[in-house]
N, C-alpha and C positions, 0 to 999 in steps of 0.2 A: 347450112342447107344439106350438105352431104351426110352429116350425122343424123339429121332428121330422116332422110331417106333410108339410111342404114337401120335406124331405130324402127321405122315402120316395117321394113322387111323382116327384122328379127322378131318383132311382135307377132307378125302374121305367121312366120315359120314356127315360132314357139307355141303359139296357140293351136296350130295344126297338130303339133306334137302332144301338147297337154290334153286337148279335147279328144284326140284320137286314142290316147292311152286311157283316158277316163272312160271312154265308150267301150274299149276292149275289156276293161276290168268290170264295169258295172252294167253295160248295155251290149253284151256280146253279139246277139243276133243282128242288131243294127250295125255294129262295127263290121261284121262279116258282109252284110249286104252292101255296105259302102266301100268294101275292099280294103278296110283299114286293118283287118286281121284275117288270117287264113282259117278256113274250117278245120276242125280238129283232125279229120281224116287225111288232110294234105300235108301234115308235118309230123315229125317224130313226137311221140307222146311226152317225152321228157322236156323237149323244147317247148311244146305247147304249154305245159304247166309252168315252166320257168318264165317264159315271156309273158304269159297272161297274168299269172298270179304274183310270183315273187318280184320279178323285175318290173312288171306292169304296175303293181301297187307302189313300189318305190318311185317309179317315174311319175305317177300321179302326185305323190307327195313332194317331189322335188323339181319337176320341169316347169313350174310356173315362175321360177326365180329369174331366169334369163329374159323372158318376155317382160317381166316387171322391171328389170334393169333397163331394158330398151325404152319402155314407157317413161320411166323416171328420167332417162337421158333426154328424151324428147321434151319433157316438161322442165328440164333444167334443175332437177332436184339434186342437191349435193351428195346424196347417198348412193347414187346410181353406180359409181365405180365398184363399191363393195359388193353390191348385188351382181354386177357384171363379172367380177372375179369368181365369186362362188358359183353363179349360174353357168359361167363359161366352163369351169371345171367339170360340172355335171354334164354339160352338153359336149364335152370332149370324151368323157368316159362312156356314157350309155350307148351312143351310136357305134362306138368302137367295139364294145362288147357285143352289140347286136350283130354287126357285120362279121366279126371274127368268129362268133358262135356258128353262124351259117357256113362259113368256110370250113371250120373244123368238123362240124357234123357231116357236111357233104363229103369230105375226104374219108369219112368213116361210113359211107354209104347210108346215111340217115336222110330221111325226107325233110327238106327245109322249105317246102312250098313251091308253088308254080314259078317258073322262071320269070314271068312278068311281075310277080309279087316280090321276088328277090331283087329284081332291077329297081323297082319302086323303092324298096327298103334301102337299097344302097344309094339311090339318088337322094332321098330325104336325109339319110344318115350323113352323106357328104355335105349337104347344105347345112345341116345342124352343126357339123364340125366347123365348117367355114364361118358360120354365125358366131360360134364360141370363140374362135381365134380372133375374129374381127372385134368382138366386144372386149375381149381380154386386152388386145392391143390398145384400143381406145381408152380403156380404164387405166392402163399403165401410163399412157400419155397424159391423161387428165391428172392422175395422182402425182406425176413427176413435174407438172407445170408449176 
């Protein structure tokens, strides 16, 4: 029962990430209206390009893996731990880069977005990191059983 609840939460958080990144890359005006991405004038131009295009495209290509792992875990599919380990690594890396980039740029007097946007980004980043750690631990437990 607990793994099902964890799986549902990870699927939801993962889909928020993947859909949000997909919108930011391919449907930017909608993403800005929904508060999923800052308008270009509110952030440093280099950060804007990096987060939207290079990191954003890679996120679209990779962030589906952890929610798929959670779905496979809910369904009892034997391959879920492999997806959880790979997806968990991705979900440890990208929010860390996302949050550290904002800290470093802010220390160098670069615009990183409205304080409310930064708080939201840090909150979701922390939840994604927690999801990654949880799924990695569950995968290790499953593989060592």
